[in-house]
Each structure stands twice: as C-alpha cells, then as structure tokens.
C-alpha positions as CSV (number, residue, x, y, z in Angstrom):
1,M,-0.8,-9.6,31.6
2,R,-3.5,-11.2,33.9
3,L,-2.9,-12.9,37.3
4,L,-5.4,-15.1,39.2
5,I,-4.8,-15.8,42.9
6,V,-6.6,-18.9,44.3
7,D,-6.8,-19.6,48.1
8,D,-9.6,-20.8,50.3
9,E,-8.3,-18.7,53.2
10,V,-9.8,-15.2,52.8
11,I,-7.1,-13.5,54.7
12,I,-4.4,-14.9,52.4
13,R,-6.1,-14.2,49.1
14,T,-7.1,-10.7,50.1
15,G,-3.7,-10.0,51.6
16,L,-1.9,-11.0,48.4
17,A,-4.3,-8.9,46.4
18,S,-3.9,-5.8,48.5
19,V,-0.3,-5.8,49.8
20,I,1.3,-5.5,46.4
21,A,0.5,-2.8,43.8
22,W,0.1,-5.2,40.9
23,H,-0.9,-2.6,38.4
24,E,2.4,-0.8,38.8
25,L,4.1,-4.1,37.8
26,G,2.1,-4.2,34.6
27,I,-0.1,-6.9,36.0
28,E,-3.9,-7.0,35.8
29,L,-5.2,-8.7,39.0
30,L,-8.3,-10.7,38.3
31,H,-10.8,-11.1,41.2
32,P,-9.3,-13.8,43.5
33,A,-10.9,-17.3,43.6
34,A,-11.9,-19.0,46.9
35,S,-11.5,-22.6,45.6
36,A,-10.0,-24.7,42.8
37,E,-13.5,-25.3,41.5
38,E,-14.3,-21.6,41.2
39,A,-11.0,-21.0,39.5
40,W,-11.6,-23.8,37.0
41,S,-15.0,-22.4,36.1
42,R,-13.5,-19.1,35.2
43,L,-10.3,-20.1,33.4
44,S,-11.7,-20.6,29.9
45,E,-13.3,-17.1,29.9
46,E,-10.8,-15.0,31.8
47,R,-7.7,-16.9,30.5
48,P,-5.1,-15.7,33.0
49,H,-1.4,-15.7,32.1
50,I,-0.2,-16.4,35.6
51,L,-1.9,-18.7,38.2
52,M,-0.9,-18.4,41.9
53,T,-2.6,-21.1,43.9
54,D,-2.5,-22.7,47.3
55,I,-1.7,-26.4,47.4
56,R,-4.0,-27.6,50.2
57,M,-7.6,-26.4,49.8
58,N,-11.0,-27.8,50.6
59,G,-12.2,-29.8,47.6
60,R,-9.7,-30.1,44.8
61,S,-6.1,-29.3,45.6
62,G,-3.9,-26.7,44.0
63,L,-1.9,-29.4,42.2
64,E,-5.0,-30.8,40.6
65,L,-6.0,-27.4,39.5
66,A,-2.6,-26.7,38.1
67,E,-2.6,-29.9,36.1
68,A,-6.0,-29.3,34.6
69,A,-5.3,-25.6,34.0
70,L,-2.1,-26.4,32.1
71,D,-4.1,-28.8,29.9
72,L,-6.4,-26.0,29.1
73,L,-3.8,-23.2,28.8
74,P,-0.5,-24.8,28.0
75,E,1.5,-21.6,28.2
76,L,0.1,-20.7,31.7
77,E,2.7,-19.9,34.4
78,V,1.8,-21.6,37.7
79,I,3.1,-20.5,41.1
80,I,2.4,-22.8,44.0
81,L,1.8,-21.4,47.5
82,S,2.1,-23.6,50.6
83,G,2.1,-23.1,54.3
84,Y,4.3,-26.1,54.8
85,D,8.0,-26.2,54.0
86,D,7.7,-29.6,52.6
87,F,10.0,-30.5,49.7
88,S,7.8,-33.4,48.6
89,Y,5.1,-30.9,47.6
90,A,7.6,-28.9,45.5
91,Q,8.8,-32.1,43.8
92,Q,5.3,-33.1,42.8
93,A,4.4,-29.6,41.7
94,I,7.5,-29.4,39.5
95,R,6.5,-32.8,37.9
96,N,3.1,-31.3,37.2
97,G,4.6,-28.4,35.2
98,V,4.6,-25.8,38.0
99,T,7.3,-23.2,37.4
100,D,7.7,-21.7,40.9
101,Y,7.1,-22.6,44.5
102,L,6.5,-20.1,47.3
103,L,5.8,-20.2,51.0
104,K,2.9,-18.2,52.2
105,T,5.3,-16.6,54.7
106,S,7.4,-15.3,51.8
107,K,8.1,-11.5,52.0
108,P,6.3,-9.3,49.4
109,E,9.6,-8.6,47.6
110,E,10.1,-12.4,47.1
111,I,6.6,-12.8,45.7
112,I,7.1,-9.8,43.4
113,K,10.4,-11.2,42.2
114,T,8.8,-14.6,41.5
115,V,5.8,-13.1,39.6
116,L,8.1,-10.8,37.6
117,Q,10.2,-13.8,36.6
118,A,7.0,-15.5,35.4
119,K,6.0,-12.4,33.5
120,S,9.5,-12.2,31.9
121,R,9.2,-15.8,30.7
122,I,5.8,-15.1,29.1
123,T,7.1,-11.9,27.5
124,E,10.0,-13.8,26.0
125,R,7.7,-16.4,24.5
126,W,5.5,-13.7,23.1
127,A,8.4,-12.0,21.5
128,A,9.7,-15.3,20.1
129,K,6.3,-16.0,18.6
130,S,6.0,-12.5,17.3
131,Q,9.4,-12.7,15.7
132,E,8.6,-16.2,14.3
133,G,5.3,-14.9,12.9
134,K,7.1,-11.9,11.4
135,Q,9.7,-14.2,9.8
136,L,7.1,-16.5,8.4
137,R,5.2,-13.5,6.9
138,E,8.4,-12.0,5.5
139,N,9.4,-15.4,4.1
140,R,5.9,-15.9,2.5
141,E,6.1,-12.4,1.0
142,R,9.6,-13.0,-0.4
143,L,8.5,-16.3,-1.9
144,F,5.4,-14.8,-3.4
145,A,7.3,-11.9,-5.0
146,S,10.1,-14.2,-6.3
147,W,7.7,-16.7,-7.9
148,V,4.8,-14.6,-9.1
149,I,6.2,-11.1,-9.6
150,E,9.8,-11.7,-10.5
151,G,9.2,-15.1,-12.2
152,N,12.1,-16.9,-10.5
153,T,10.9,-20.4,-11.3
154,E,14.1,-22.1,-12.5
155,S,14.2,-24.4,-9.4
156,G,10.8,-25.8,-10.3
157,V,9.9,-26.0,-6.6
158,C,6.8,-23.9,-6.1
159,P,6.1,-22.6,-2.6
160,A,3.4,-24.8,-1.0
161,F,0.9,-22.0,-0.5
162,L,1.0,-21.2,-4.3
163,E,0.9,-24.8,-5.6
164,F,-2.3,-25.7,-7.3
165,D,-1.3,-28.1,-10.2
166,T,-3.9,-30.9,-10.2
167,D,-4.8,-33.8,-12.5
168,Q,-8.3,-32.7,-13.6
169,A,-8.9,-36.0,-15.3
170,D,-8.6,-37.8,-11.9
171,I,-10.8,-35.3,-10.1
172,F,-13.6,-35.5,-12.6
173,S,-13.1,-39.1,-13.8
174,S,-16.7,-39.9,-13.2
175,M,-17.9,-37.1,-15.5
176,R,-18.0,-36.8,-19.2
177,E,-14.9,-35.3,-20.9
178,E,-16.8,-32.2,-22.1
179,S,-18.2,-31.6,-18.6
180,C,-14.6,-31.9,-17.2
181,R,-13.4,-29.1,-19.4
182,E,-16.3,-26.9,-18.3
183,R,-15.6,-27.5,-14.6
184,S,-11.8,-27.4,-14.7
185,I,-10.3,-24.8,-12.4
186,S,-7.1,-22.9,-13.2
187,R,-5.7,-19.7,-11.6
188,Q,-5.4,-16.1,-12.6
189,V,-3.6,-13.1,-11.1
190,V,-5.6,-10.0,-10.4
191,L,-4.2,-6.6,-9.6
192,I,-6.5,-4.5,-7.4
193,Q,-6.4,-0.7,-6.8
194,A,-8.0,0.5,-3.6
195,S,-9.1,4.1,-2.8
196,G,-11.6,6.0,-0.8
197,W,-9.8,6.5,2.6
198,N,-7.7,9.6,3.3
199,R,-4.3,9.5,1.7
200,A,-2.5,9.0,5.0
201,S,-4.4,5.7,5.4
202,D,-3.7,4.3,1.9
203,A,-1.3,1.7,3.1
204,L,-3.6,0.6,5.9
205,L,-6.5,0.3,3.4
206,R,-4.4,-1.9,1.1
207,F,-3.6,-4.3,4.0
208,A,-7.2,-4.3,5.1
209,V,-8.3,-5.2,1.5
210,Q,-5.7,-7.9,1.3
211,N,-6.9,-9.6,4.5
212,M,-10.6,-9.3,3.6
213,L,-10.1,-10.7,0.0
214,E,-8.7,-13.9,1.5
215,D,-11.8,-14.1,3.6
216,V,-14.5,-13.4,1.0
217,L,-12.9,-15.1,-2.1
218,P,-12.4,-18.9,-1.7
219,D,-8.8,-20.1,-2.0
220,A,-7.5,-16.5,-2.7
221,V,-3.9,-15.7,-2.0
222,A,-3.3,-11.9,-1.7
223,Q,-0.3,-9.7,-1.1
224,V,0.3,-6.0,-1.1
225,E,2.8,-4.9,-3.7
226,K,3.7,-1.2,-3.8
227,Q,0.5,0.7,-4.7
228,H,-1.8,-2.2,-5.4
229,I,-2.8,-5.7,-4.1
230,V,-1.7,-8.8,-6.1
231,C,-4.3,-11.5,-5.7
232,I,-4.2,-15.1,-7.1
233,L,-7.7,-16.5,-7.6
234,P,-9.3,-19.7,-8.8
235,Y,-10.7,-19.2,-12.3
236,A,-13.5,-21.2,-13.7
237,A,-13.8,-21.7,-17.5
238,A,-17.5,-20.9,-17.2
239,L,-17.8,-18.0,-14.7
240,D,-21.5,-17.7,-15.2
241,R,-22.0,-21.3,-14.0
242,S,-19.3,-21.6,-11.4
243,G,-20.8,-19.2,-8.9
244,Y,-17.3,-17.8,-8.4
245,R,-17.5,-14.1,-9.2
246,L,-14.7,-11.7,-8.7
247,E,-17.1,-8.8,-9.0
248,D,-19.2,-10.2,-6.1
249,G,-16.2,-10.4,-3.8
250,I,-15.1,-6.9,-4.7
251,N,-18.5,-5.5,-4.0
252,R,-18.6,-7.2,-0.5
253,V,-15.2,-5.8,0.4
254,E,-16.3,-2.3,-0.7
255,Q,-19.4,-2.4,1.4
256,W,-17.6,-3.6,4.5
257,L,-14.6,-1.3,4.2
258,K,-16.4,1.7,2.7
259,C,-13.9,2.0,-0.1
260,S,-13.6,1.8,-3.8
261,L,-11.9,-1.1,-5.6
262,R,-11.0,-1.7,-9.3
263,A,-9.4,-4.9,-10.6
264,A,-7.4,-5.9,-13.7
265,A,-7.3,-9.6,-14.4
266,G,-4.5,-11.4,-16.2
267,E,-4.8,-14.5,-18.4
268,P,-5.8,-17.7,-16.5
269,V,-3.1,-20.4,-16.3
270,Q,-3.1,-24.1,-15.7
271,K,0.2,-24.5,-13.8
272,S,1.7,-22.7,-10.9
273,V,4.9,-22.2,-12.9
274,E,2.9,-20.0,-15.2
275,L,1.7,-17.6,-12.5
276,H,4.3,-15.1,-13.5
277,H,2.9,-15.0,-17.0
278,S,-0.6,-14.3,-15.5
279,Y,0.9,-11.5,-13.4
280,Q,2.6,-9.9,-16.4
281,T,-0.7,-9.9,-18.4
282,A,-2.5,-8.5,-15.3
283,L,0.1,-5.8,-15.0
284,A,-0.4,-5.0,-18.7
285,A,-4.2,-4.7,-18.2
286,Y,-3.7,-2.7,-15.0
287,R,-2.0,0.0,-16.9
288,Y,-5.3,0.7,-18.6
289,R,-7.0,1.8,-15.4
290,G,-7.0,5.4,-16.5
291,L,-8.3,4.5,-20.0
292,T,-11.4,2.5,-18.9
293,N,-14.3,3.2,-16.6
294,A,-14.9,-0.5,-15.8
295,K,-14.7,-1.8,-12.2
296,V,-13.2,-5.1,-13.4
297,W,-11.5,-5.6,-16.8
298,R,-9.5,-8.4,-18.2
299,Y,-6.3,-8.8,-20.3
300,E,-8.3,-10.4,-23.1
301,Q,-10.2,-7.1,-23.6
302,I,-7.2,-5.0,-24.3
303,S,-4.6,-7.4,-25.7
304,D,-5.4,-6.8,-29.3
305,R,-5.2,-3.0,-29.2
306,Q,-2.7,-1.6,-31.7
307,G,-2.4,2.0,-30.3
308,G,-4.2,5.2,-31.1
309,K,-3.1,8.6,-32.1
310,T,0.4,9.5,-31.1
311,V,1.0,13.0,-32.5
312,L,-0.9,16.2,-32.9
313,T,-2.0,17.2,-36.4
314,Q,-0.6,20.4,-37.9
315,E,-4.0,21.9,-37.4
316,E,-4.2,21.0,-33.7
317,E,-0.7,22.3,-33.2
318,T,-1.8,25.6,-34.8
319,V,-4.8,25.8,-32.5
320,L,-2.6,25.2,-29.5
321,G,-0.2,27.9,-30.5
322,R,-3.1,30.4,-30.8
323,L,-4.4,29.4,-27.3
324,L,-1.0,29.9,-25.8
325,M,-0.8,33.3,-27.5
326,D,-4.2,34.3,-26.1
327,N,-2.9,33.8,-22.6
328,D,-6.2,32.3,-21.5
329,P,-5.8,29.5,-18.8
330,V,-9.5,28.6,-18.9
331,T,-9.5,28.0,-22.7
332,L,-6.2,26.1,-22.3
333,T,-7.9,23.9,-19.6
334,V,-10.8,23.1,-21.9
335,W,-8.5,22.3,-24.8
336,T,-6.4,19.9,-22.7
337,R,-9.4,18.2,-21.3
338,E,-10.9,17.7,-24.7
339,L,-7.7,16.2,-26.0
340,V,-7.6,13.7,-23.1
341,I,-11.3,12.7,-23.6
342,S,-10.8,12.2,-27.4
343,L,-7.7,10.1,-26.9
344,I,-9.3,7.9,-24.2
345,A,-12.4,7.4,-26.5
346,E,-10.3,5.8,-29.2
347,S,-11.0,2.1,-29.4
348,D,-7.3,1.2,-30.0
349,V,-5.8,3.6,-27.4
350,T,-3.0,2.1,-25.3
351,P,-1.1,3.7,-22.4
352,G,1.9,4.1,-24.8
353,S,0.0,5.9,-27.5
354,Y,-1.8,8.0,-25.0
355,T,1.3,9.2,-23.3
356,A,3.1,9.7,-26.6
357,C,0.3,12.0,-27.8
358,L,0.4,14.1,-24.6
359,H,4.2,14.3,-25.0
360,S,3.7,15.4,-28.6
361,A,1.4,18.2,-27.4
362,L,4.1,19.5,-25.0
363,I,6.7,19.3,-27.7
364,A,4.3,21.4,-29.9
365,G,4.1,23.9,-27.0
366,H,7.9,24.1,-26.8
367,R,8.2,24.5,-30.5
368,W,5.7,27.4,-30.4
369,F,7.6,29.0,-27.5
370,A,11.0,28.8,-29.3
371,R,9.7,30.0,-32.7
372,T,7.7,32.9,-31.2
373,L,10.6,34.1,-29.1
374,Q,12.9,33.9,-32.1
375,A,10.3,35.8,-34.2
376,I,10.3,38.7,-31.8
377,G,14.0,38.7,-31.3
378,R,14.1,37.4,-27.7
379,E,16.4,34.8,-26.4
380,Q,15.0,31.5,-25.2
381,P,15.5,30.7,-21.4
382,A,18.5,28.6,-20.9
383,R,16.5,25.9,-19.1
384,L,12.9,24.9,-19.4
385,K,11.4,22.3,-17.1
386,P,11.3,18.9,-19.1
387,W,8.5,16.5,-18.9
388,T,8.2,12.8,-19.9
389,P,4.8,11.3,-19.1
390,E,4.9,8.1,-17.0
391,P,2.9,5.3,-18.8
392,D,1.9,3.8,-15.5
393,K,0.4,7.0,-14.2
394,D,-3.4,7.6,-14.1
395,A,-4.6,9.1,-17.4
396,A,-6.4,12.0,-15.8
397,A,-3.4,12.9,-13.7
398,L,-1.2,12.9,-16.9
399,G,-3.7,15.3,-18.5
400,D,-3.4,17.6,-15.5
401,E,0.4,17.5,-15.7
402,L,0.2,18.4,-19.4
403,F,-1.9,21.5,-18.7
404,H,0.4,22.7,-16.0
405,H,3.5,22.4,-18.3
406,L,1.7,24.2,-21.1
407,Y,0.5,26.8,-18.7
408,D,4.1,27.3,-17.5
409,L,5.2,27.9,-21.1
410,M,2.4,30.4,-21.7
411,H,3.1,32.2,-18.5
412,T,6.8,32.3,-19.1
413,Y,6.3,33.7,-22.6
414,H,3.9,36.4,-21.6
415,S,5.8,37.4,-18.5
416,R,8.8,38.2,-20.8
417,L,6.8,40.7,-22.8
418,G,6.8,44.3,-21.6
419,Q,4.1,46.9,-22.1
420,G,3.6,49.7,-24.7
421,Q,3.8,49.8,-28.4
422,A,6.7,47.3,-28.8
423,A,4.7,44.8,-26.7
424,H,1.7,45.1,-29.1
425,V,4.0,44.3,-32.1
426,Q,5.6,41.4,-30.3
427,K,2.2,39.9,-29.4
428,A,1.2,40.3,-33.1
429,I,4.3,38.6,-34.2
430,G,3.7,35.7,-31.8
431,Y,0.2,35.3,-33.2
432,I,1.5,35.3,-36.7
433,E,4.0,32.6,-35.8
434,S,1.2,30.4,-34.4
435,S,-0.9,30.9,-37.6
436,L,1.5,30.6,-40.5
437,T,-0.3,27.5,-42.0
438,Q,-3.5,29.5,-42.4
439,D,-4.6,32.8,-44.1
440,I,-3.5,35.7,-41.9
441,S,-4.9,39.2,-42.4
442,L,-4.0,42.5,-40.7
443,Q,-7.6,42.7,-39.5
444,Q,-7.5,39.3,-37.9
445,V,-4.3,39.9,-36.0
446,A,-5.4,43.3,-34.9
447,G,-8.5,41.8,-33.5
448,Q,-6.5,39.3,-31.5
449,I,-4.5,41.9,-29.7
450,H,-7.3,44.5,-29.5
451,L,-5.9,47.2,-31.7
452,H,-7.3,49.1,-34.7
453,P,-5.9,47.6,-38.0
454,G,-4.6,51.0,-39.1
455,H,-2.8,51.6,-35.8
456,L,-1.2,48.1,-35.9
457,S,0.0,48.7,-39.4
458,E,1.7,51.9,-38.4
459,L,3.3,50.2,-35.3
460,F,4.6,47.4,-37.5
461,K,6.2,49.8,-40.0
462,K,7.7,51.8,-37.1
463,E,9.0,48.8,-35.0
464,M,10.0,46.3,-37.7
465,G,10.9,48.5,-40.7
466,V,8.6,46.5,-43.1
467,T,4.9,46.3,-43.8
468,F,2.7,43.7,-42.1
469,G,2.3,41.8,-45.4
470,D,6.1,41.7,-46.1
471,F,6.8,40.5,-42.6
472,V,4.3,37.6,-42.8
473,T,5.8,36.5,-46.2
474,D,9.3,36.7,-44.7
475,M,8.3,34.5,-41.8
476,R,6.7,31.9,-44.1
477,I,9.8,31.7,-46.3
478,R,12.1,31.4,-43.3
479,R,10.0,28.5,-42.0
480,A,10.1,26.8,-45.4
481,M,13.9,27.2,-45.5
482,D,14.2,25.6,-42.1
483,M,12.0,22.7,-43.1
484,L,13.7,22.1,-46.4
485,A,17.1,21.9,-44.6
486,V,16.0,19.1,-42.2
487,S,12.8,17.5,-43.5
488,P,12.4,14.9,-46.3
489,A,8.8,16.1,-46.9
490,K,7.7,17.0,-50.4
491,V,8.0,20.6,-51.5
492,S,4.2,20.7,-51.9
493,E,3.8,19.5,-48.3
494,I,6.3,22.2,-47.0
495,A,4.5,24.8,-49.0
496,A,1.2,23.9,-47.3
497,V,2.8,23.9,-43.8
498,S,4.2,27.4,-44.7
499,G,0.7,28.7,-45.6
500,Y,0.7,28.3,-49.5
501,D,-1.7,25.9,-51.2
502,D,-0.4,26.7,-54.7
503,V,3.1,25.1,-54.9
504,K,4.0,26.9,-58.1
505,Y,3.3,30.3,-56.5
506,F,5.3,29.2,-53.5
507,S,8.3,28.2,-55.6
508,R,8.3,31.6,-57.4
509,L,8.0,33.5,-54.1
510,F,10.7,31.3,-52.6
511,K,13.2,32.0,-55.4
512,K,12.4,35.7,-55.3
513,H,13.5,35.8,-51.6
514,T,16.4,33.3,-51.7
515,G,17.6,33.3,-55.3
516,K,17.1,29.5,-55.5
517,T,14.2,27.1,-56.1
518,P,13.1,25.0,-53.1
519,S,14.8,21.9,-54.6
520,E,18.0,23.8,-55.2
521,Y,18.0,25.2,-51.7
522,R,17.5,21.7,-50.3
523,E,20.3,20.2,-52.3
524,Q,22.7,22.9,-51.2
525,A,21.7,22.5,-47.6
526,L,22.3,18.7,-47.8
527,V,25.8,19.3,-49.4
528,F,26.7,21.8,-46.7
529,K,25.5,19.4,-43.9
530,S,27.5,16.4,-45.3
531,S,30.7,18.5,-45.7
532,G,30.3,19.9,-42.2
533,S,30.0,16.4,-40.7
C-alpha cells in the first residue's frame, strides 16, 4: 500500500518520512512531494493509496490538491495536515472528501494510528471487491453450468452473458435472402483438451487457456469444466468465407502458451435454449479424442458411426491364449498394441465398441486362465482383479490398462507352476488348452516347452496316466460337453470350436466317450437344468 506525503516545508516532509518506520506498517513510502503541483504531476503514474498533505502551501493548497486527486483516484484516502488548530479548515476538508485531519504537532503514535485506520478502510474495500468479484465469478460459473451443461432451461430466462438470439432477417434486411442465410451467425459448443505443461500445472494451464480463448476468439464465452474447457463460439454457416476459424484461434493460443490443444465441436444451434444440445453433441464428439488424430473434429464427422468390432474372434482368442502360455511380455505388448491400432483404424469404431472389444480380450484372458488351471488340476484364485474400461478414457491409456491386466493373469498363472517334470506336463496341458480349436501334435507342444517329443510322451504317461493323444481327445470332448450344456450353437459349430472339422467324426467320437450323441447330451442337460431351477 503506497503513501505520498506533500508539504512545502522540507523539515516537515522529511521528518514525517524518517521518524516513522513505514515499511514495518506495511506501507510503501513514495518520495515526498514539495508542492501540490509536483504531487499532481505524479499521481497518475505512482497512484498512491493514501495522500497526506499540508493545507497551506505556496501555489495550490492541499484542499485543492485533495479535490483534484479524489476526482482522479476516487478511492484515495486523504489525510490533511495543518499547523493551525482551526476547525473551519477541517469542515471544508471533510466537505471535500477528506477522511482525516491531523495537526503537524501530532505525536508519531497519533499519525501512525490515523494512517493505519486509512489502511484498514482500504483493505476492507479491497476485500469487499474481491469477495464481490468472487461471487460474480461463482454465480457466472453456476449459471453457465446450469444452462449449458445441465440443460436447466425450463425457466426460459437465459443468463445475459449467454443470450444470442437475434432476428437475422432484421440484421440483414438490406441483403438478398440467400445472402442472409450464408451470413447468419449461430453458436456452437466446443470442448477443448489442453496438455503440454507438467501434470502439477494442468489446472493452471486450463484456466490460462480459458482466459486466452476469450481474448483471441471474438465473442467467445469459456469456462473450465473438470478436465477440459467448455467454449461457446459464434459459428458461421460458411466458415471459409467468414474469416472466423476455430483452428486459427487454437494455433495462436498454442504458440503463446507453449501447449497443445485439441477441440471437439458440437452441432451449431440458432437459439440460446439449444446450447445444452450443442454441449451434448460436443461431449459425444469429445469422447472420440483417442480415436482420431485430428486437432479439431466435429460431431457431424462421427455422428453416423455404427460401431466397430466388439468381440475377439475364436482365432484371436486362441492366439492370445498361446501368448499367455508363452509367458513373453514383449510379444504380449506387441499383440495388445496391434489390437488397439486395428480397432482405431476401423471406419465405424465408436468409444463403446472400442472399449467392448478390449473388455472382450480381457474376458478371453480370464477364460484361458480358468480353463488352463482346471486342466492341470489347480484351483483358481478366489479373487482376480476386475476391470471395466471407462469409455471416456483415452484409447491409448485403455490399451495400456488391458496389457497390464493380461500381464497380471499371465504372471499369476506362471508363478503358480513349480519346477521339474510335473511343471513341464502342466505347461504342456496349458498350451493344449489354448490350442484346442487347431491341430495339436506332440512335436508341436514339445517344441513350445523345449522338450524332446519322446521325453514329453513319457512324462505325460507317467504324470497323467494316459497317452498324449488320449489326453487331447478327452479335453476336446469335455469342452464340447460344456458348450452343449450352455450354448445354443449348432453341433457343427461346437465341433469346430472343439477342434473337429468333420461333424460326423466328432459325433461318433463324442458318443464313444459319453454314451450319447451331442444332441441327446444337450437335451438331457436342458432337462436337468430346468428341473434344477
């Protein structure tokens, strides 16, 4: 807080400047002025908060200075000094807006008290203004959120700073009707993502972008909402002719703030009551930020998408099972990355279909885990970490999460297997479980676990009590039994999933092992299920 002392007597002004430790009172003492004229010439630049001036001086008087200074700085606190104990001066000073009156003979503690009272009044005004400004900002943010984001428009009374409804016919009455349509201005909501500063400064960056957007984009109204900035912008029907380019504004903000911005634009609307609709479409477009490389994209570009692939194919599930059995994190990383890339590349992909397919991959991993443990006679852990992808999350981040969950499954499985001969057989069984839909040979499985086929055959007979071939057949028949009991798929389809292309051969083999045909087994399973319920 700044104080300016004005007195034409050098001993007075230097005494007041030196006898009191102003800085300890939180006061910045400006260089004292020797006349009203000098003080006046410095006021506009130095802008003191408190003026302490003598009444009687050569040239203009202190009262004249006070009157002029208060016109320039209405919130200035003025303290009059006088060598005369004359009440008439005090009366005139009070009429001129002076807040305090001191005699030059006043003791230092009286001067300090008077200055601190002036300082207190200024501080109170600042606090009131700050609180008022805070309340105005909070009220504006509340109204923005209610009208635009939440869509509370039942009252029909739009906040003034969001109102834009105009009669375009009146504005362009002098133009041809076709020209009016080309020039008509509506509004659209744009959601902007900001990045490029360190994570600790993310919130600060968003507020900086909000302020700058309102500077560089004409008539923009912006507000920070959670992790993005919501901006309402004028929208011209012919952007290429209007000169109003969202991309240009974003580029300028990026250059000034040294950051990176991406924007999703909603549908343009003609009335302020429709801003919530524009926001909803902008939010729908914003969810595609991980599925597009564009800096700016619009709702119209994604609104017709029907959704891409949502589940892994049987072949892909088999490949995943083999990867998990190989216990190779690098190969699993490549597989996950390629899945993400292929899904994003689909022309019809949506956030919903993308996350559904990732979830399908994790379910396939859990299915492999459960079946493989069952095949080797191990109990499944009581609790495995669940995962449901969040549609609003970045696509790349979701891909990373999928990898980590699949890696946890792989690590959990292999950490449960011991060493030695039994472990070799268990690994072989796990590989068989992952490959039942394809041809499986002893040589192929032995190569996967790095054993000689003859040695693996001997280990299998010793540990499992059956030959390798009989064990594979038994696993395939058990899978078919499980599917027949719960799936409405055709017998031929179940035969194929179980590793048999010839449905007749499958049926004969199934009856040999179970005493029933696949159809008979299914009917019996359905009867048992209905009687049990």
